Legacy VTK file of the C-alpha trace (Angstrom):
# vtk DataFile Version 3.0
C-alpha trace
ASCII
DATASET POLYDATA
POINTS 164 float
35.185 47.099 7.794
37.423 49.037 5.130
40.577 50.191 6.106
43.058 52.898 4.866
47.227 53.468 5.202
48.300 56.710 7.518
49.895 58.366 4.960
52.570 60.494 6.068
51.292 59.386 9.592
47.802 61.037 9.420
44.789 61.526 8.218
42.405 64.399 7.574
38.532 63.953 7.915
37.198 66.316 5.533
33.529 67.506 3.426
34.706 67.464 0.349
31.900 69.908 -1.149
32.677 72.407 1.623
36.362 72.050 0.750
36.220 72.714 -2.664
33.946 75.792 -2.037
36.813 77.242 0.245
39.186 76.830 -2.553
37.644 78.068 -5.215
35.890 81.389 -2.692
40.053 82.099 -1.645
41.077 81.614 -5.268
43.622 78.515 -4.561
44.414 76.840 -7.923
45.714 73.374 -8.745
46.282 69.608 -6.481
48.645 69.897 -4.111
46.371 71.380 -1.152
48.625 70.113 1.627
50.577 73.440 0.713
47.994 75.977 2.041
47.546 73.643 5.469
51.339 74.208 6.156
52.647 77.340 4.300
49.899 79.836 5.461
46.485 80.935 7.957
44.556 78.688 4.904
45.229 75.276 7.256
44.103 77.098 10.517
40.775 78.654 9.099
39.847 75.626 7.235
40.002 73.678 10.469
38.513 76.369 12.779
35.326 76.351 9.971
34.848 72.418 10.546
35.612 71.975 6.906
38.475 69.873 7.883
40.397 68.107 10.524
43.470 66.955 10.363
44.818 63.412 12.841
47.922 63.636 12.786
50.785 61.572 15.308
49.568 58.263 13.720
51.807 55.517 13.337
52.003 53.696 9.624
49.156 51.165 9.847
45.686 50.694 8.430
42.541 51.918 10.453
39.167 52.014 10.299
37.032 55.101 10.789
33.313 54.985 11.882
31.321 57.517 12.863
29.205 57.840 16.429
25.937 60.001 16.728
25.122 61.947 19.350
25.188 59.482 22.922
26.221 56.314 20.577
29.580 54.734 21.231
31.597 52.230 19.122
34.523 52.231 21.394
33.758 50.896 24.856
35.494 53.158 27.358
37.948 50.571 28.460
39.084 50.547 24.426
39.487 53.921 23.889
43.732 55.206 23.987
43.520 58.439 22.802
40.874 60.560 22.438
40.670 64.485 21.668
37.941 67.171 22.097
36.748 70.281 21.064
36.730 69.555 17.232
33.759 71.072 14.962
32.682 69.509 12.186
29.965 70.248 9.676
28.712 69.064 6.198
26.317 70.048 3.060
26.785 66.282 1.191
25.319 64.437 3.861
28.855 63.060 3.685
32.493 62.532 5.597
35.388 61.363 3.849
38.536 60.352 5.498
41.857 59.922 3.314
45.586 59.511 4.837
47.085 63.212 4.782
49.548 62.372 1.560
46.707 62.441 -0.829
46.848 66.409 -0.137
49.796 66.356 -1.950
47.615 65.777 -5.352
44.069 65.853 -4.438
42.949 64.282 -7.877
44.202 61.081 -6.799
41.923 60.713 -4.162
39.471 57.977 -4.932
37.443 55.323 -3.524
40.240 53.081 -3.112
42.724 55.306 -1.205
39.829 56.989 0.914
36.471 56.220 3.445
33.329 58.143 2.599
30.568 57.564 5.516
27.452 59.071 5.570
26.273 61.864 8.293
23.226 64.328 8.109
24.095 67.438 7.040
24.267 70.510 9.872
27.005 71.379 12.453
28.869 69.172 14.660
30.710 69.063 17.859
33.415 66.447 17.006
35.272 63.751 19.484
37.500 61.921 17.962
38.625 58.856 19.623
41.240 56.399 18.771
41.641 52.222 20.001
41.456 49.392 19.324
38.185 47.013 18.750
37.563 43.509 18.421
41.450 43.473 16.789
41.218 46.235 14.596
42.921 49.693 15.014
39.688 51.783 14.582
38.895 55.769 14.814
35.577 57.154 16.094
34.335 60.163 14.828
31.707 61.064 17.321
29.148 63.198 16.063
27.486 65.546 18.829
24.485 67.395 16.123
24.571 71.429 17.182
21.519 73.745 16.000
24.513 76.588 15.087
28.381 76.814 14.607
29.654 75.128 17.746
32.945 77.049 19.617
36.087 75.359 18.773
38.517 74.250 20.947
40.360 71.447 19.272
44.521 71.632 19.141
46.059 70.852 16.437
49.112 69.303 17.685
47.381 66.743 19.275
49.169 63.275 18.493
47.496 59.888 18.581
49.653 57.362 18.166
48.961 54.575 20.782
49.476 50.488 20.709
LINES 1 165
164 0 1 2 3 4 5 6 7 8 9 10 11 12 13 14 15 16 17 18 19 20 21 22 23 24 25 26 27 28 29 30 31 32 33 34 35 36 37 38 39 40 41 42 43 44 45 46 47 48 49 50 51 52 53 54 55 56 57 58 59 60 61 62 63 64 65 66 67 68 69 70 71 72 73 74 75 76 77 78 79 80 81 82 83 84 85 86 87 88 89 90 91 92 93 94 95 96 97 98 99 100 101 102 103 104 105 106 107 108 109 110 111 112 113 114 115 116 117 118 119 120 121 122 123 124 125 126 127 128 129 130 131 132 133 134 135 136 137 138 139 140 141 142 143 144 145 146 147 148 149 150 151 152 153 154 155 156 157 158 159 160 161 162 163
């Protein structure tokens, strides 16, 4: 299973097509989009719209990512060390991309080498982020619950995901 490094002690889970559309529609130029997440309201808007979800406060290390859908579980309950609920996610290109947050300083540097791309059917999802150790490796499980329409957002953007 491919692992990526937690650049700037975090990751971002995003829908590439929807993020590109948002940047274009809001006339946000350049390749440093990290500044839009931290300097103004665009970061909150992108997150609450289900386009990009930050996973911050992560110990510097390599992590694997997996998507589970509806009632599937990758991490057993006794393997889960941190969990955060209330997130929403939308995809329009049948994929979820994850990259270390530091790569948002220059999105042109995002490549298949430093990111993970996972398949996911287009649509709206409620997202539960679960972190833990599975078979001796650090793993984040992105549990996606399919929704018929835009779900309510209640994620806590201050959640930290440090775990042993």
